[in-house]
N, C-alpha and C positions, 0 to 999 in steps of 0.2 A: 483463389486457395491463398486466404492469406492470413502467415501465422505468423508475424512479425513480434507484435503486439496489443493487447488489448487500451490504448492509446493510438490507433491506428485509423479506430474503425470512427463510421459517423453516430453525427449524433440524434437520438432519435426526434419525431416530429413531434413531441408534446413539450421537450424543452423550446424548440426552434416557434412553434405557436407563442410560449409562454415570455421569450423574448421581444416578439413581436409585440405580442402585450402590453409586458412593459417599458415601449419604447415608445409609446401614445402618452404625451403630454409633457408632464413634466413630476420629479423627486427631489427630494429630499436629496442632497448629496452624502459621500464618507459615513455610508451605514444608517444613517438617521429617516430610510426609505421606509414606506408601512410595510413594505413586501419581507425588509428583514427582521419586524419583530414578528408577521404568524412565522418565519424559517426557524427564529428563534423558540417560540414558544412550542415547534413541530419537533425540535431535535429535544426541547426538553421531556415533552411527553414520551419522544421515541426512545430517549437512554432512561426514562422514571427516575429523572436529576431538575425538578423545579429550582433549584438554583443554579444551574449548573451556567459559566459565561460560557457561549458561541458567540463564535467568529467566523468571517471568512475571508479566504486570501482564496491567489490563483492558482496556485503552484503548490504540487510535494513538499518541494524542496522547501519553500518558504512556510509550511505548515509545519512540516518536522522542525525544520531549523529555529523558529521563532519559539514554536514550543516549548524547546531542547531550554530554548537561552532564557526564557521566564522557571523554566525548574531548576535551574543551575547555576553557578556561577564561573566567574570566567578561569579560577585555579583552581576549582572541579575539572574532574574525568566523565564524561558519558560510557557509562557497558554496555556491549551492543556486540552482536554475534560478525565473526568475521567477512558477512556474506552482506550484513547488511546493507540497506540502500543507502545509511546513510554515512557510510562506510567507504562503497565503492562506487557512488556516484551521485554524487552531490557536490564532487569537488570543494569542498573541505567548506561547503557553506556554514554547516555547522559549529566548527569552529569558528568562521568569520562570524555570523550574527553574536556567537559566545561573549563574545572579545577575547578567547585565547582558549577558551577548555576543548583537553584536546578528549581526543575518542579512546576506550581501553577495551582491546578484542578479547571476549570469552573463548575460549580457545573449546575446537568442536567445529562441528559443521553448521548448518543451517536454522536448525534448533537449537538453542543452549540449553541445558539443563542445569536443574537448583546447585549439581554440587559443583558445578564450572562455574558459578556464578558467583556460588559462596568464597569460594578459592580465591577467584580471582579481585572481587571484592576483598578481601581478605590480603590480599597480597599488595594494595593497595595503601597509601592515606601511613609509608611506613617511615618516612624520612620529615616528618615533620615539616618545618615549614618549606620545605629544599623540594620535598615535590610533590604532584599531582593530590588532589584530596577530593573525595570519595562523591560521584555524584549520582544524576540520572540514569536507572536504567531503562534502557529502551527495547522495545519487543516490535518484531516484525511478523504480523497476519495479516495474512496469509506469505508466506515467509518466499526470500528471494530464488528458491528453488522447488517453491510448488506445496509447501509445504503446510501445515494446518496444525496450529496445536490446541491441543481438546483444553476444556475447563480445567480440568488436575493440572494439568502441563503449567497454565497460565498461574493459577493461585496458587504451584511451588516457586513459579519465579517470584510473583509479588512477596509473598514470604518471607522470599531470604531476601530481599531489598528492604522492608520491613525490620527484620535485624536491624537493620546497620541503620534506619531510619532515613531511605532516598528514597523519593519520586519516583513514580514509573509509568514510560510515556510509551501506548502502542501506536505505531506508523502504521496505520490503515488503507494505506494505498486500494488495497482490495481490502476494506473491510466483510463488504457485502460477501463477497465470494465466500470468504469462510463462515460468516453467520448464517449463510445457505449452508456451506456444508458442515455444522456444529448443530443445524435447526436450534439452535439457541435464542435470548433475546438478545438485544444490544447490551442490555443491563448487565448481565450475564457474563458479557463477553467483557465488561471494561470495568465498573464500579464496583461489580460484587465480586468483581474476582482480585482488586484489590488494586486497578487501574486509576490513575491522580486525570490524566489529561492522556485526548487523543483524535490523533489525525484522521478525520472522516473520510473518505477519500470519496470520487466523483469524478474525474477526469476518463479513470483506468477504469471505470463503469457506465461507458457514454455520456458523460457530459462533456461540457466546449471547454471548461477548465475554471473549476469553482473545486476549492476542499477549504471543508471547515473543520476548523479546532476548539477542542473540545474543551472545558476546565472541569470537574467535578469541583471541587472547590474554588470560590470565588472569588478568592479574595488574589488569587493571579491576574484579577479580571484588568485593572487598571496598566500593571509594568505591562503585558503581549500588548495591551492597547499603545502605548508608548512605544515598545521597541518595534510593532506594527507601521506606526507612525515613521517612526526612524529608519527603519531598514527599507522605506520607499514601498508597501504592499498593503496601502493603505488605499485602496481604489478611489474616486471621487466620483466615479457615475456608479458607486457600488449598488443602482436595481440592479445591472444585469450581472452580477454575482450572483442578487438574491434569486431573482427569476429562475435562473437554472438551479437551483438550488430546493428553491419551490417545489421544482417542474420533479424533480429529483423525487422525494416526500411523500410528491400529491398520492393518494390511493396504491401506494407502497409499488413504484414504479423501479425504484431504485434495488429490491429485492426481484422483481417480476426481469427483470436486468441479468441479475447479477444468479438467476433460476438459469436462464436462456444460456449464459456463457457456461456454467458447473456442466449441464447438460451438452449445451455443445462435445466440451472437454472428453465426458464423458464415453461421449460415441465416437468421436477419435478416439480414443483408450481402447474402444471393443475393435475398432478394427484395425488397431497399429498392432497388438495383439494377436489378432488371426492374422496378417502375416507375416508374424513372427517376432519383429523387431521389437528390442531390449530397452531397458528403462533403466536410466541412471536412478533414479528416484518414484519412488511410489506415488506416480500424482493424483493428490485429494481436492483439485481445486478448478482453475481455469490454465493450467498451466503443467507443461510435458518438457520432458528430456528425455531423447531419447537416441538408439544410434544406429545406424545405418553403415552403410559400403560409400564410399566417396563416389561410384560410378552410380547407386541410385541418387545420392544426392544432386547429382549433376542432371541426372533425367529430370527429378523431381522438377529442378530450377528452372531448366532449358523447357519443362511443359506448362513454367508456369508460376508456381508456389514460390510463397515470398517467406523467409523464416531466416534465422539465425545460425550459425553452424556457430557451436560451446566450445571447438578446440579444435586446432585444425586446422587443414589450407583447402580447399574444393579442386585449386589445379596441384598438381604433383603426387609423388608420392603413389604406391602399389592402389590402381583400382580397387579392390577389393577389404582398403584398410576402412575401420570403423571411425565413423566421426560423430562423436554427441551432436543434438542439437537442441533446439530451444522451441516449442511449438508454445503460440498461445492464443485459448481462444478468447473471442468476444460475445458480448448478446446478439452482432447481427450477423456474425460468419452462416450462410446456406448452408443446410443439410447437404447439399447436391456437392456442393464442393470437398464438404469432408470427404464423401466419398469420393469423389474425383481423388482428390488425394492419396486416398485409400489406396482405391483401384490401381495406381500407377506403380506406389509403394508393393504393391503383392504383384504387377507384372513386369517389375525392376527385379 
């Protein structure tokens, strides 16, 4: 009953097989391997973007930070949600890799609105040389609260960015989960909606450790290459990154994994509703925020359930006090474990 995160699960056998195959013989280093050529072609085809610049790094933090550093300047600010991963979970890496660009938080919840974004952007660049200049807009899809921007919401945000001539970055750590939830194409959720660069996630959807960074305007390519090297994220034995991504894209494994994760979450939500659980946010992909009494949490964890409380302490306080938690489903989670968790919750 492991619901801690979707980056805690196993790697699909297809990816392990691809790594073993890539381990045979010799290959050119630093991204000059033949597998990377195939990955680049496949991602360009997937995104309907034949001129796109495509790169691989090992972590989501590197993907986001290097992409934003390429899109912005040290004296600019990045506009993002108050709960964006780049703000809450990356230890100021975007600021570090950009050489000092700050983050400006757009008031509201996990989803930015066009109105709030417009007001926040307008409020910057008001002090001339003394203040931060307007920089990239970063959108998280799926959001850190499990929400999914509709295509209309994405277009509304990118239209605001265009008003101010600002580039747009999409943090797609759970890109596949959002795509499956929306039932659209990768192009529709990115450049056709006004996105300039995307961090195309793999690690949270089954890969051992690789993310793609895609710029739809290839003029950013050389600067990103320099930043990736200078930032120590150009892998020497790059073929092992390429092998993972190649297997991920082959036969649409990435979509199959996301469908399984989202379906597991839908099954969990159905059980939670039947057990009378309350939700902090409406689940839309593979993340659930729900609330149970403290005693229920204790019983679930004593029975082997692994997940994170999202406020409050397990010990101390009234037993019937309701505590929120986060439950994340990955592709590999057995339905029997979901049913066991829901059964324990019902018994409690």
